[in-house]
The first five atom37 places (N, CA, C, CB, O) and aatype in JSON, in Angstrom:
{
  "aatype": [12, 14, 15, 14, 3, 18, 4, 18, 15, 4, 7, 1, 3, 6, 14, 19, 14, 14, 15, 7, 19, 18, 9, 9, 4, 9, 6, 4, 7, 8, 19, 18, 6, 16, 0, 3, 3, 10, 10, 8, 10, 18, 2, 6, 5, 9, 9, 0, 6, 2, 1, 0, 8, 14, 6, 17, 0, 12, 14, 10, 0, 9, 3, 14, 3, 2, 9, 7, 4, 4, 0, 10, 4, 10, 8, 3, 10],
  "atom_mask": [
    [1, 1, 1, 1, 1],
    [1, 1, 1, 1, 1],
    [1, 1, 1, 1, 1],
    [1, 1, 1, 1, 1],
    [1, 1, 1, 1, 1],
    [1, 1, 1, 1, 1],
    [1, 1, 1, 1, 1],
    [1, 1, 1, 1, 1],
    [1, 1, 1, 1, 1],
    [1, 1, 1, 1, 1],
    [1, 1, 1, 0, 1],
    [1, 1, 1, 1, 1],
    [1, 1, 1, 1, 1],
    [1, 1, 1, 1, 1],
    [1, 1, 1, 1, 1],
    [1, 1, 1, 1, 1],
    [1, 1, 1, 1, 1],
    [1, 1, 1, 1, 1],
    [1, 1, 1, 1, 1],
    [1, 1, 1, 0, 1],
    [1, 1, 1, 1, 1],
    [1, 1, 1, 1, 1],
    [1, 1, 1, 1, 1],
    [1, 1, 1, 1, 1],
    [1, 1, 1, 1, 1],
    [1, 1, 1, 1, 1],
    [1, 1, 1, 1, 1],
    [1, 1, 1, 1, 1],
    [1, 1, 1, 0, 1],
    [1, 1, 1, 1, 1],
    [1, 1, 1, 1, 1],
    [1, 1, 1, 1, 1],
    [1, 1, 1, 1, 1],
    [1, 1, 1, 1, 1],
    [1, 1, 1, 1, 1],
    [1, 1, 1, 1, 1],
    [1, 1, 1, 1, 1],
    [1, 1, 1, 1, 1],
    [1, 1, 1, 1, 1],
    [1, 1, 1, 1, 1],
    [1, 1, 1, 1, 1],
    [1, 1, 1, 1, 1],
    [1, 1, 1, 1, 1],
    [1, 1, 1, 1, 1],
    [1, 1, 1, 1, 1],
    [1, 1, 1, 1, 1],
    [1, 1, 1, 1, 1],
    [1, 1, 1, 1, 1],
    [1, 1, 1, 1, 1],
    [1, 1, 1, 1, 1],
    [1, 1, 1, 1, 1],
    [1, 1, 1, 1, 1],
    [1, 1, 1, 1, 1],
    [1, 1, 1, 1, 1],
    [1, 1, 1, 1, 1],
    [1, 1, 1, 1, 1],
    [1, 1, 1, 1, 1],
    [1, 1, 1, 1, 1],
    [1, 1, 1, 1, 1],
    [1, 1, 1, 1, 1],
    [1, 1, 1, 1, 1],
    [1, 1, 1, 1, 1],
    [1, 1, 1, 1, 1],
    [1, 1, 1, 1, 1],
    [1, 1, 1, 1, 1],
    [1, 1, 1, 1, 1],
    [1, 1, 1, 1, 1],
    [1, 1, 1, 0, 1],
    [1, 1, 1, 1, 1],
    [1, 1, 1, 1, 1],
    [1, 1, 1, 1, 1],
    [1, 1, 1, 1, 1],
    [1, 1, 1, 1, 1],
    [1, 1, 1, 1, 1],
    [1, 1, 1, 1, 1],
    [1, 1, 1, 1, 1],
    [1, 1, 1, 1, 1]
  ],
  "atom_positions": [
    [[-5.25, -15.77, -13.56], [-4.13, -14.88, -13.99], [-4.42, -14.33, -15.37], [-2.76, -15.64, -14.0], [-4.73, -15.12, -16.26]],
    [[-4.36, -13.05, -15.62], [-4.72, -12.53, -17.04], [-3.58, -12.97, -17.99], [-4.88, -10.85, -17.07], [-2.44, -13.26, -17.62]],
    [[-4.0, -13.0, -19.22], [-2.98, -13.28, -20.29], [-1.96, -12.25, -20.43], [-3.61, -13.44, -21.58], [-2.14, -11.17, -19.87]],
    [[-0.9, -12.46, -21.13], [0.16, -11.42, -21.39], [-0.28, -10.27, -22.21], [1.33, -12.03, -22.06], [0.37, -9.23, -22.28]],
    [[-1.49, -10.51, -22.89], [-2.05, -9.41, -23.76], [-3.07, -8.55, -23.08], [-2.69, -9.98, -25.0], [-3.71, -7.69, -23.7]],
    [[-3.22, -8.8, -21.77], [-4.36, -8.19, -21.06], [-4.05, -6.67, -20.74], [-4.67, -9.01, -19.7], [-2.98, -6.36, -20.22]],
    [[-4.98, -5.78, -21.05], [-4.93, -4.44, -20.7], [-5.66, -4.06, -19.44], [-5.4, -3.7, -21.76], [-6.9, -4.11, -19.45]],
    [[-5.04, -3.71, -18.42], [-5.64, -3.47, -17.08], [-6.53, -2.24, -17.08], [-4.55, -3.3, -16.0], [-7.46, -2.13, -16.29]],
    [[-6.2, -1.24, -18.08], [-7.05, -0.02, -18.16], [-8.28, -0.38, -18.85], [-6.37, 1.15, -18.89], [-9.32, 0.1, -18.4]],
    [[-8.33, -1.16, -19.89], [-9.57, -1.54, -20.63], [-10.28, -2.75, -20.05], [-9.25, -1.81, -22.08], [-11.49, -2.9, -20.22]],
    [[-9.6, -3.57, -19.41], [-10.16, -4.81, -18.77], [-10.42, -5.84, -19.75], [0.0, 0.0, 0.0], [-11.4, -6.56, -19.62]],
    [[-9.55, -5.98, -20.8], [-9.68, -6.99, -21.79], [-8.35, -7.31, -22.39], [-10.64, -6.59, -22.84], [-7.37, -6.58, -22.2]],
    [[-8.29, -8.49, -23.17], [-7.08, -8.84, -23.84], [-7.0, -7.96, -25.13], [-7.04, -10.41, -24.16], [-7.99, -7.72, -25.82]],
    [[-5.74, -7.51, -25.39], [-5.46, -6.68, -26.57], [-4.18, -7.34, -27.27], [-5.2, -5.08, -26.14], [-3.05, -6.91, -27.07]],
    [[-4.44, -8.39, -28.06], [-3.36, -9.08, -28.66], [-2.55, -8.18, -29.65], [-3.89, -10.3, -29.35], [-3.12, -7.33, -30.33]],
    [[-1.29, -8.38, -29.72], [-0.51, -7.64, -30.71], [-0.77, -8.21, -32.14], [1.03, -7.73, -30.34], [-0.59, -9.41, -32.35]],
    [[-1.2, -7.39, -33.13], [-1.47, -7.85, -34.47], [-0.17, -8.27, -35.16], [-2.18, -6.77, -35.26], [0.9, -7.79, -34.79]],
    [[-0.22, -9.13, -36.12], [1.0, -9.47, -36.81], [1.86, -8.38, -37.4], [0.68, -10.32, -37.82], [3.08, -8.46, -37.52]],
    [[1.05, -7.28, -37.79], [1.72, -6.17, -38.42], [2.53, -5.36, -37.48], [0.75, -5.32, -39.09], [3.31, -4.51, -37.9]],
    [[2.36, -5.6, -36.15], [3.09, -4.92, -35.14], [2.25, -3.78, -34.52], [0.0, 0.0, 0.0], [1.07, -3.65, -34.84]],
    [[2.83, -3.0, -33.66], [2.22, -1.93, -32.93], [3.12, -0.71, -32.94], [1.91, -2.35, -31.52], [4.31, -0.82, -33.25]],
    [[2.54, 0.49, -32.59], [3.31, 1.73, -32.43], [3.97, 1.68, -31.07], [2.41, 3.0, -32.57], [5.18, 1.88, -30.99]],
    [[3.25, 1.42, -30.02], [3.78, 1.35, -28.61], [2.78, 0.59, -27.74], [4.03, 2.81, -28.0], [1.57, 0.61, -28.0]],
    [[3.29, -0.08, -26.72], [2.45, -0.77, -25.68], [2.91, -0.1, -24.39], [2.66, -2.44, -25.63], [4.1, 0.13, -24.16]],
    [[1.9, 0.22, -23.56], [2.17, 0.77, -22.21], [2.76, -0.41, -21.3], [0.78, 1.39, -21.56], [2.17, -1.49, -21.21]],
    [[3.83, -0.16, -20.7], [4.39, -1.28, -19.97], [3.75, -1.36, -18.61], [5.9, -1.15, -19.84], [4.0, -2.33, -17.89]],
    [[2.89, -0.36, -18.21], [2.23, -0.42, -16.85], [0.85, -1.12, -17.05], [2.04, 1.1, -16.18], [0.63, -2.15, -16.42]],
    [[-0.05, -0.64, -17.87], [-1.33, -1.19, -17.99], [-1.51, -2.19, -19.11], [-2.25, -0.13, -18.14], [-2.47, -2.97, -19.13]],
    [[-0.57, -2.17, -20.07], [-0.56, -3.16, -21.21], [-1.45, -2.77, -22.32], [0.0, 0.0, 0.0], [-1.79, -3.6, -23.16]],
    [[-1.86, -1.5, -22.36], [-2.69, -0.98, -23.48], [-1.86, -0.96, -24.75], [-3.23, 0.47, -23.17], [-0.71, -0.53, -24.74]],
    [[-2.47, -1.43, -25.86], [-1.85, -1.51, -27.16], [-2.31, -0.28, -27.99], [-2.21, -2.86, -27.87], [-3.5, -0.11, -28.24]],
    [[-1.36, 0.55, -28.41], [-1.55, 1.5, -29.42], [-1.09, 1.05, -30.69], [-0.94, 2.7, -29.09], [0.12, 1.13, -30.94]],
    [[-1.91, 0.57, -31.56], [-1.5, -0.03, -32.82], [-0.84, 1.05, -33.78], [-2.75, -0.71, -33.5], [0.09, 0.74, -34.52]],
    [[-1.33, 2.26, -33.75], [-0.72, 3.36, -34.57], [-0.39, 4.55, -33.74], [-1.65, 3.79, -35.7], [-0.84, 4.67, -32.6]],
    [[0.39, 5.44, -34.3], [0.62, 6.73, -33.61], [-0.62, 7.51, -33.54], [1.7, 7.55, -34.3], [-0.8, 8.25, -32.57]],
    [[-1.56, 7.43, -34.53], [-2.8, 8.09, -34.55], [-3.79, 7.62, -33.47], [-3.37, 7.94, -35.86], [-4.63, 8.39, -32.99]],
    [[-3.65, 6.33, -33.11], [-4.49, 5.75, -32.04], [-4.05, 6.43, -30.73], [-4.36, 4.14, -31.96], [-4.89, 6.78, -29.9]],
    [[-2.73, 6.61, -30.54], [-2.3, 7.2, -29.27], [-2.67, 8.73, -29.25], [-0.74, 6.99, -29.07], [-3.1, 9.24, -28.22]],
    [[-2.49, 9.42, -30.36], [-2.89, 10.84, -30.42], [-4.37, 11.03, -30.17], [-2.54, 11.42, -31.76], [-4.77, 11.93, -29.42]],
    [[-5.22, 10.16, -30.81], [-6.71, 10.42, -30.68], [-7.11, 10.18, -29.31], [-7.57, 9.54, -31.63], [-7.88, 10.98, -28.77]],
    [[-6.65, 9.07, -28.6], [-7.05, 8.69, -27.23], [-6.51, 9.7, -26.36], [-6.57, 7.29, -26.81], [-7.27, 10.12, -25.49]],
    [[-5.29, 10.2, -26.43], [-4.68, 11.19, -25.57], [-5.49, 12.52, -25.67], [-3.18, 11.39, -25.96], [-5.8, 13.14, -24.65]],
    [[-5.82, 12.94, -26.95], [-6.49, 14.16, -27.02], [-7.97, 14.06, -26.53], [-6.42, 14.66, -28.41], [-8.51, 15.06, -26.06]],
    [[-8.61, 12.91, -26.64], [-9.95, 12.75, -26.04], [-9.83, 12.88, -24.51], [-10.58, 11.36, -26.43], [-10.76, 13.39, -23.88]],
    [[-8.8, 12.45, -23.93], [-8.64, 12.64, -22.43], [-8.38, 14.03, -22.07], [-7.5, 11.81, -21.87], [-8.91, 14.5, -21.07]],
    [[-7.6, 14.75, -22.85], [-7.34, 16.17, -22.56], [-8.6, 16.98, -22.85], [-6.13, 16.71, -23.39], [-8.81, 17.97, -22.16]],
    [[-9.4, 16.67, -23.76], [-10.67, 17.37, -23.97], [-11.68, 17.16, -22.72], [-11.34, 16.84, -25.33], [-12.32, 18.09, -22.24]],
    [[-11.72, 15.99, -22.32], [-12.61, 15.61, -21.15], [-12.02, 16.38, -19.85], [-12.61, 13.9, -20.92], [-12.79, 16.9, -19.04]],
    [[-10.74, 16.43, -19.7], [-10.18, 17.14, -18.55], [-10.41, 18.6, -18.66], [-8.7, 16.87, -18.41], [-10.77, 19.25, -17.67]],
    [[-10.22, 19.16, -19.84], [-10.46, 20.62, -20.0], [-11.9, 20.99, -19.81], [-10.02, 21.08, -21.35], [-12.19, 22.11, -19.4]],
    [[-12.83, 20.07, -20.11], [-14.21, 20.37, -19.79], [-14.47, 20.44, -18.32], [-15.09, 19.36, -20.4], [-15.14, 21.33, -17.81]],
    [[-13.87, 19.39, -17.62], [-14.08, 19.3, -16.21], [-13.38, 20.41, -15.35], [-13.62, 17.98, -15.78], [-13.85, 20.83, -14.3]],
    [[-12.26, 20.8, -15.92], [-11.38, 21.84, -15.2], [-10.91, 22.86, -16.14], [-10.14, 21.19, -14.51], [-9.73, 22.85, -16.5]],
    [[-11.81, 23.82, -16.61], [-11.44, 24.69, -17.54], [-10.31, 25.71, -17.09], [-12.62, 25.34, -17.96], [-9.57, 26.27, -17.91]],
    [[-10.24, 25.9, -15.81], [-9.21, 26.84, -15.25], [-7.76, 26.21, -15.43], [-9.52, 27.12, -13.67], [-6.78, 26.95, -15.38]],
    [[-7.62, 24.9, -15.64], [-6.43, 24.26, -15.81], [-6.24, 23.69, -17.27], [-6.33, 23.2, -14.8], [-5.56, 22.7, -17.51]],
    [[-6.91, 24.4, -18.21], [-6.97, 23.85, -19.56], [-5.5, 23.58, -20.11], [-7.75, 24.87, -20.5], [-4.57, 24.37, -19.92]],
    [[-5.37, 22.38, -20.79], [-4.15, 21.94, -21.37], [-4.26, 21.98, -22.84], [-3.8, 20.6, -20.92], [-5.37, 21.79, -23.32]],
    [[-3.22, 22.21, -23.64], [-3.34, 22.22, -25.13], [-3.39, 20.76, -25.63], [-2.11, 23.0, -25.8], [-2.91, 19.84, -24.97]],
    [[-3.97, 20.6, -26.76], [-4.05, 19.29, -27.42], [-2.72, 18.96, -27.98], [-5.12, 19.26, -28.51], [-1.94, 19.84, -28.35]],
    [[-2.45, 17.68, -28.06], [-1.13, 17.29, -28.66], [-1.31, 17.26, -30.25], [-0.63, 15.8, -28.08], [-2.35, 16.95, -30.82]],
    [[-0.16, 17.62, -30.84], [-0.12, 17.55, -32.33], [0.73, 16.46, -32.87], [0.39, 18.83, -32.89], [0.43, 15.85, -33.89]],
    [[1.81, 16.23, -32.14], [2.72, 15.13, -32.64], [2.76, 13.94, -31.58], [4.24, 15.73, -32.88], [3.16, 14.16, -30.44]],
    [[2.33, 12.66, -31.97], [2.26, 11.7, -31.03], [3.67, 11.34, -30.51], [1.55, 10.55, -31.57], [3.78, 10.75, -29.44]],
    [[4.74, 11.67, -31.25], [6.07, 11.33, -30.69], [6.42, 12.2, -29.51], [7.15, 11.46, -31.74], [7.42, 11.93, -28.86]],
    [[5.65, 13.22, -29.2], [5.88, 14.11, -28.08], [4.99, 13.72, -26.85], [5.58, 15.58, -28.52], [5.12, 14.31, -25.78]],
    [[4.13, 12.77, -27.01], [3.27, 12.3, -25.96], [4.15, 11.39, -25.03], [2.0, 11.54, -26.56], [4.67, 10.37, -25.49]],
    [[4.29, 11.76, -23.75], [5.16, 10.98, -22.95], [4.55, 10.05, -21.94], [0.0, 0.0, 0.0], [5.24, 9.44, -21.12]],
    [[3.17, 9.95, -22.03], [2.48, 9.02, -21.03], [1.35, 8.39, -21.7], [1.96, 9.75, -19.75], [0.82, 8.92, -22.68]],
    [[0.94, 7.19, -21.2], [-0.28, 6.46, -21.57], [-1.47, 7.32, -21.36], [-0.43, 5.17, -20.78], [-1.59, 7.95, -20.31]],
    [[-2.33, 7.39, -22.28], [-3.58, 8.2, -22.3], [-4.52, 7.54, -21.23], [-4.27, 8.22, -23.81], [-5.44, 8.23, -20.77]],
    [[-4.35, 6.35, -20.85], [-5.31, 5.65, -19.95], [-4.77, 5.62, -18.49], [-5.56, 4.17, -20.47], [-5.54, 5.89, -17.57]],
    [[-3.55, 5.32, -18.26], [-3.09, 5.12, -16.9], [-2.04, 6.15, -16.5], [-2.54, 3.74, -16.75], [-1.62, 6.16, -15.34]],
    [[-1.58, 7.03, -17.45], [-0.59, 8.13, -17.26], [0.74, 7.69, -16.91], [-1.03, 9.03, -16.24], [1.55, 8.5, -16.45]],
    [[1.06, 6.39, -17.1], [2.48, 5.92, -16.85], [3.33, 6.38, -18.04], [2.57, 4.3, -16.66], [2.86, 6.46, -19.18]],
    [[4.64, 6.69, -17.7], [5.55, 6.99, -18.74], [5.64, 6.0, -19.87], [6.82, 7.15, -18.17], [5.6, 4.79, -19.61]],
    [[5.76, 6.42, -21.1], [5.75, 5.58, -22.24], [7.22, 5.42, -22.63], [4.88, 6.17, -23.39], [7.53, 4.73, -23.6]]
  ]
}
C-alpha cells in the first residue's frame, strides 16, 4: 500500500514540507508547493496539447488561482 504522501501521477512519494503547500490534488495526490509550481506545470501541459492539436489551441493560464484542475490528472482542485 502506498504511503499517504504518494502521488499516483508521478509514481513517487511527495511529502508535504514543513513550510506547507499551495494545494494538493485530492485525486492523484500531487503536491504543488507554490502557486508558481501549479502555473508552470499547467502551462507546460497546455503547450504540449497545443502542439499536438493546434486546431484546438487553448490559451495559457496567467493566474494560478483561476486554474480549476490538476495539471497531471485533470481532477478538479
